[in-house]
C-alpha positions in Angstrom: -85.5 137.0 -122.8 -87.4 135.2 -125.5 -90.1 132.6 -124.7 -91.6 129.8 -126.8 -94.6 132.0 -127.4 -92.6 134.9 -128.8 -93.5 135.7 -132.5 -89.9 135.4 -133.6 -89.5 132.0 -132.0 -92.8 130.8 -133.5 -91.6 132.0 -136.9 -88.3 130.3 -136.5 -89.9 127.0 -135.3 -92.2 127.1 -138.3 -89.1 127.4 -140.6 -87.1 124.7 -138.8 -90.1 122.2 -138.7 -89.3 121.0 -142.3 -85.5 120.9 -141.8 -84.1 117.4 -142.3 -81.6 117.9 -139.4 -82.8 117.6 -135.8 -83.0 121.2 -134.4 -83.9 122.8 -131.1 -84.2 126.4 -130.0 -82.6 127.4 -126.7 -82.6 130.5 -124.5 -79.5 131.8 -122.9 -80.2 129.9 -119.7 -80.0 126.5 -121.4 -83.8 126.0 -121.5 -85.3 124.2 -124.6 -87.9 126.5 -126.1 -88.9 124.4 -129.2 -87.9 121.4 -131.2 -88.6 120.4 -134.8 -90.1 117.2 -136.1 -86.7 115.6 -136.9 -85.5 116.2 -133.3 -88.7 114.6 -131.9 -88.2 111.6 -134.2 -84.6 111.0 -133.4 -83.9 112.3 -129.9 -87.1 112.7 -128.0 -88.5 110.0 -125.7 -92.0 109.3 -126.9 -93.9 111.9 -128.9 -93.3 114.9 -126.7 -90.3 117.2 -127.0 -88.7 118.1 -123.7 -89.8 121.7 -123.8 -88.8 123.9 -120.8 -86.1 121.5 -119.7 -82.3 122.2 -119.6 -80.4 121.0 -122.6 -77.6 119.5 -120.5 -80.1 117.5 -118.4 -81.8 116.1 -121.5 -78.7 115.3 -123.6 -76.2 114.3 -120.8 -78.3 113.8 -117.7 -76.1 116.4 -116.0 -77.4 118.6 -113.2 -75.0 121.4 -114.3 -74.0 122.8 -117.7 -71.5 120.9 -119.8 -68.6 123.3 -119.1 -69.1 122.7 -115.4 -69.0 118.9 -116.0 -65.7 118.8 -117.8 -67.1 119.0 -121.4 -66.9 121.7 -124.0 -70.1 123.8 -123.9 -70.9 125.3 -127.3 -73.7 127.5 -125.7 -71.3 129.2 -123.3 -68.7 129.7 -126.0 -71.2 131.1 -128.5 -72.7 133.4 -125.9 -69.2 135.0 -125.5 -68.1 134.9 -129.2 -71.5 135.6 -130.8 -70.6 133.3 -133.7 -71.5 129.7 -134.4 -69.8 127.0 -132.4 -69.4 123.3 -133.2 -68.5 120.4 -130.9 -68.7 116.6 -130.8 -70.6 115.4 -127.8 -72.0 112.0 -126.5 -75.7 112.4 -126.0 -78.3 110.1 -124.4 -80.8 109.0 -127.0 -83.6 106.5 -127.2 -81.0 104.2 -128.8 -78.5 104.6 -126.0 -75.3 106.8 -125.9 -74.4 108.2 -129.3 -71.7 110.6 -130.7 -73.5 113.7 -131.9 -72.1 116.6 -134.0 -73.6 119.7 -132.3 -73.7 123.0 -134.1 -75.0 126.1 -132.2 -75.9 129.3 -133.9 -76.7 132.5 -131.9 -79.7 134.7 -132.6 -79.0 138.4 -132.0 -81.4 141.2 -131.4 -81.2 144.7 -132.8 -78.6 145.7 -130.3 -76.4 142.8 -131.2 -77.1 140.9 -128.0 -77.6 137.1 -128.0 -81.2 136.3 -127.1 -81.5 132.7 -128.2 -79.8 129.8 -130.1 -80.6 127.3 -132.7 -78.9 124.0 -132.0 -78.6 121.5 -134.9 -77.7 117.9 -134.2 -76.4 115.2 -136.5 -75.7 111.6 -135.2 -72.2 110.6 -136.1 -72.1 107.2 -137.8 -68.3 107.1 -138.2 -67.9 105.9 -134.6 -70.0 104.3 -131.8 -70.2 105.1 -128.1 -71.6 101.5 -127.5 -70.1 98.1 -128.1 -70.1 97.2 -131.8 -69.3 94.2 -134.0 -67.2 96.4 -136.3 -65.9 99.9 -136.8 -64.6 102.5 -134.3 -65.8 102.5 -130.7 -64.9 104.9 -127.9 -65.9 107.7 -125.6 -62.7 109.0 -124.0 -61.8 112.6 -124.7 -58.7 111.8 -126.7 -60.8 109.5 -128.9 -63.6 112.0 -129.3 -61.0 114.6 -130.4 -59.8 112.3 -133.2 -63.4 111.5 -134.3 -64.3 115.2 -134.3 -61.4 115.7 -136.8 -62.5 112.7 -138.7 -66.1 114.1 -139.0 -64.8 117.4 -140.4 -62.4 115.8 -142.9 -64.5 113.0 -144.2 -66.8 115.0 -146.6 -63.9 116.9 -148.1 -61.3 115.9 -150.7 -58.3 117.1 -148.7 -55.5 114.5 -148.2 -55.6 113.1 -144.7 -52.5 111.9 -142.7 -53.3 109.5 -139.8 -50.5 109.7 -137.3 -50.1 107.4 -134.3 -48.3 104.4 -132.8 -48.6 101.0 -134.3 -51.8 99.2 -133.3 -53.9 102.3 -132.8 -56.4 101.4 -135.5 -55.2 103.4 -138.5 -57.0 101.2 -141.1 -60.2 101.4 -139.1 -59.9 105.2 -139.1 -59.2 105.2 -142.9 -62.2 103.0 -143.5 -64.4 105.4 -141.5 -63.0 108.3 -143.5 -63.9 106.5 -146.7 -67.4 105.6 -145.5 -68.1 109.1 -144.4 -67.0 110.6 -147.8 -68.9 111.2 -151.0 -66.8 108.3 -152.4 -68.3 105.7 -150.0 -69.8 103.7 -152.9 -66.4 103.5 -154.6 -63.5 101.1 -153.6 -61.2 101.5 -150.6 -57.8 100.3 -151.8 -55.2 99.6 -149.1 -51.5 99.7 -150.0 -49.3 98.3 -147.3 -46.0 100.1 -147.9 -44.1 98.0 -145.3 -41.2 95.9 -146.6 -41.7 96.7 -150.3 -38.6 97.1 -152.4 -38.6 99.9 -155.0 -39.4 97.6 -157.9 -42.2 95.7 -156.0 -43.7 99.0 -154.8 -43.8 100.4 -158.3 -45.4 97.3 -159.8 -48.0 97.0 -157.0 -49.0 100.6 -157.1 -48.8 101.3 -160.9 -49.3 97.8 -162.3 -47.3 96.5 -165.3 -47.7 95.4 -168.9 -47.3 91.8 -170.1 -43.6 91.1 -170.6 -42.4 94.2 -168.6 -40.1 91.9 -166.6 -39.4 88.2 -166.1 -42.5 86.6 -164.8 -44.9 89.2 -166.1 -46.9 86.8 -168.1 -50.0 89.0 -168.3 -51.0 92.7 -167.8 -51.8 93.6 -164.2 -53.8 96.7 -163.0 -52.1 98.6 -160.3 -53.7 99.6 -157.0 -53.7 103.3 -157.9 -55.9 102.5 -161.0 -58.1 100.1 -158.9 -58.8 103.0 -156.5 -60.4 105.1 -159.3 -63.6 106.7 -157.9 -62.8 105.7 -154.3 -60.1 106.1 -151.7 -56.4 105.1 -151.9 -55.0 104.3 -148.4 -51.2 104.3 -148.2 -50.5 102.5 -144.9 -47.1 103.2 -143.3 -46.2 105.7 -146.0 -42.9 106.4 -144.1 -41.6 103.1 -145.4 -41.8 104.1 -149.1 -38.3 103.9 -150.7 -36.9 107.4 -151.2 -36.3 106.8 -154.9 -40.0 106.0 -155.3 -41.3 109.1 -153.5 -40.9 111.4 -156.5 -43.1 109.1 -158.6 -45.6 108.9 -155.8 -45.6 112.7 -155.6 -46.4 112.9 -159.3 -49.2 110.4 -158.9 -50.7 112.5 -156.0 -50.4 115.8 -157.8 -51.5 114.8 -161.2 -53.5 111.6 -160.7 -51.6 110.1 -163.6 -48.9 107.5 -163.9 -47.3 105.0 -166.3 -47.6 101.2 -165.6 -44.2 99.4 -165.6 -43.1 98.6 -169.1 -45.7 100.9 -170.7 -45.6 104.2 -172.6 -49.3 105.0 -172.1 -50.4 107.4 -169.3 -53.2 106.2 -167.0 -55.4 108.6 -165.0 -57.0 107.7 -161.7 -59.4 109.9 -159.6 -59.0 109.0 -155.9 -59.0 110.5 -152.5 -55.7 110.0 -150.7 -55.4 108.9 -147.1 -52.0 108.1 -145.6 -50.9 106.7 -142.3 -47.6 106.4 -140.4 -46.1 105.8 -137.0 -42.9 107.5 -138.0 -42.1 111.2 -137.4 -42.4 112.3 -141.0 -41.7 116.0 -140.4 -38.4 115.2 -138.7 -37.6 112.7 -141.4 -38.2 115.4 -144.0 -35.9 117.8 -142.2 -33.2 115.0 -142.0 -33.6 114.3 -145.8 -34.9 110.7 -145.3 -38.4 111.6 -146.5 -39.2 114.1 -149.3 -40.3 117.4 -147.8 -42.6 118.2 -150.8 -44.2 114.8 -150.5 -44.8 115.4 -146.8 -46.6 118.6 -147.3 -48.6 117.1 -150.1 -50.0 114.2 -148.0 -50.4 116.1 -144.7 -53.2 118.5 -145.7 -55.3 117.4 -142.7 -53.2 115.5 -140.1 -55.2 113.6 -137.5 -53.4 112.2 -134.4 -54.7 108.8 -133.2 -54.4 108.4 -129.4 -52.5 105.4 -127.9 -54.6 103.1 -125.8 -52.9 104.3 -122.6 -54.3 107.8 -123.5 -57.9 106.5 -123.7 -57.8 103.8 -120.9 -61.3 104.8 -119.9 -62.5 103.2 -123.1 -61.1 99.8 -122.0 -64.4 98.2 -120.9 -66.0 99.3 -124.2 -63.1 98.1 -126.3 -62.9 94.8 -124.4 -66.6 94.0 -124.9 -66.5 95.0 -128.6 -63.4 92.9 -129.3 -64.8 89.9 -127.6 -68.0 90.2 -129.6 -65.9 90.4 -132.8 -64.0 87.3 -131.9 -66.8 85.1 -130.7 -70.2 86.7 -131.5 -73.0 85.6 -129.2 -70.8 83.1 -127.5 -68.3 85.8 -126.4 -67.1 85.4 -122.8 -67.3 88.3 -120.3 -64.4 89.6 -118.1 -64.5 89.9 -114.4 -63.6 93.1 -112.5 -60.2 92.0 -111.3 -59.0 91.1 -114.8 -60.4 94.4 -116.2 -58.6 96.3 -113.4 -55.4 94.6 -114.2 -55.7 95.4 -117.9 -56.3 99.1 -116.9 -52.9 99.1 -115.1 -51.0 97.9 -118.1 -49.2 100.2 -120.5 -50.1 98.4 -123.8 -47.1 99.2 -125.9 -48.8 97.4 -128.8 -52.1 99.3 -128.2 -55.4 97.9 -129.4 -53.7 95.2 -131.5 -52.0 93.9 -128.3 -55.2 94.1 -126.3 -56.9 92.0 -129.0 -54.1 89.4 -128.8 -54.4 89.3 -125.0 -58.1 88.7 -125.1 -57.9 86.1 -127.9 -55.5 84.1 -125.7 -57.4 84.6 -122.5 -60.8 83.5 -123.9 -59.3 80.1 -124.8 -58.8 79.6 -121.1 -62.2 80.8 -120.1 -64.0 77.5 -120.0 -66.9 78.8 -117.9 -67.3 81.9 -120.1 -65.5 84.3 -117.7 -62.0 85.8 -118.3 -60.3 86.0 -114.9 -57.0 87.4 -113.6 -55.2 84.1 -114.0 -56.0 83.9 -117.7 -53.9 87.1 -118.5 -50.3 86.8 -119.5 -47.7 86.6 -116.8 -45.8 89.7 -118.1 -48.9 91.8 -117.4 -48.8 90.9 -113.7 -45.1 91.7 -113.6 -45.6 95.0 -115.3 -48.4 95.9 -112.9 -46.2 95.1 -109.9 -43.3 97.0 -111.2 -45.0 100.5 -111.3 -47.0 101.0 -108.1 -46.1 104.7 -107.9 -47.6 105.4 -111.3 -50.8 103.5 -110.5 -51.8 105.3 -107.3 -52.2 108.8 -108.9 -54.2 107.4 -111.7 -56.4 105.5 -109.4 -57.0 108.6 -107.3 -57.7 110.6 -110.4 -60.2 108.1 -111.7 -62.0 108.0 -108.3 -62.0 111.8 -108.3 -63.6 111.9 -111.7 -66.2 109.4 -110.6 -67.1 111.5 -107.6 -67.5 114.5 -109.9 -69.7 112.5 -112.4 -71.8 111.3 -109.5 -72.5 114.8 -108.4 -73.4 116.1 -111.8 -75.3 113.1 -113.2 -79.1 113.1 -112.7 -79.9 109.6 -114.1 -80.0 106.2 -112.3 -76.9 104.3 -111.3 -77.3 101.9 -114.2 -77.5 104.9 -116.6 -74.4 106.4 -115.0 -72.5 103.1 -115.5 -73.6 103.1 -119.1 -72.5 106.7 -119.5 -69.1 105.9 -118.0 -68.7 102.8 -120.2 -68.4 100.3 -117.3 -70.5 97.6 -115.7 -72.8 98.3 -112.8 -70.7 95.9 -110.7 -67.6 97.9 -111.4 -69.4 101.2 -110.7 -70.6 99.8 -107.3 -67.1 98.7 -106.4 -65.7 102.1 -107.2 -68.5 103.8 -105.2 -67.5 101.7 -102.3 -63.9 102.8 -102.6 -65.3 106.4 -102.3 -67.1 105.4 -99.1 -70.6 105.6 -100.8 -72.7 102.6 -99.9 -75.3 101.5 -102.5 -78.1 99.0 -101.9 
């Protein structure tokens, strides 16, 4: 077992001290042996690194390792595989909960045994684990999985296909991809493919020359040309007319096209991001979407979860959406209304949630959204499915009981970690029979 005073550890720490990425050295029992200056600046509380403490207690306030707390533990996996492991976690930081990209590399001795680890941490700026005025927010496992894929795809040039139901935030994900890419200083050009005829789609995407058709009184630059140096986002690509798909394929493969009414060839250098709610692979098999185009745009597919799959994010999403609507004058929502929202299926996903909150806040004269401010059909839907609600309620209480056992912080910190108010936490603790002062 290596210690912080071992010559090999001292040499490693000396090397890591000037690394720009926050790094720590761990032993095989989760103890932090050393931390570099970047870690002390970004993640340590005060000037001192938490040497000798368990990494899961420092990062998550867990009393047990991550894999025993329902998380993926890179240390446990790397100990078994003896190769680097990478995972997206939510860490407690001096700035509050943050998404952190964790990469763990094992250190082997002469016999090939793992004796220690180097853990490098990078704060993820593409999404937030706290309420925000803009961008992606969330903490639920399904959301973290999508963000982890986003984090890997963003720096590359590979075409990304965002797949998910309507209202799941595809344009926000596309914007995050763009901002996390080397093309962030270039334009993000959005092409809404919904409802465009073949001729309109061609003129919008490729542009046209003066006199190309009736009404073309001047030359117009197409959106593909406008995206040069940046990202071209084809939203609802499944709506592109079949006859136009061959021209779109040529654009993607060669980066070149001809404006309508022109003989000149225009070249555009862009990164492609596409999105759809349609089953493109099935459409390709049925012949309603070009198979070659499907495989060209789906180099890196990312599935976006429906709101019902990340219902634990509801308090965080509600607070963020209300802030975006009303800023500092945003109303709050009481526990009964939030509970009723959690029982709803949200067929329209986050877009529908936003509409519900936009309407409800107009009735919240005292700054509090209550049960009676929600649409009537939400109450009817909640009353219609009692058998589905009970298992979920029991599961949520069971998860809370587990979190309570593992978490070492205060109750207010646990509420923040779970993305709920302290009042909601106390109410759920009471349902578990745990009395809090």
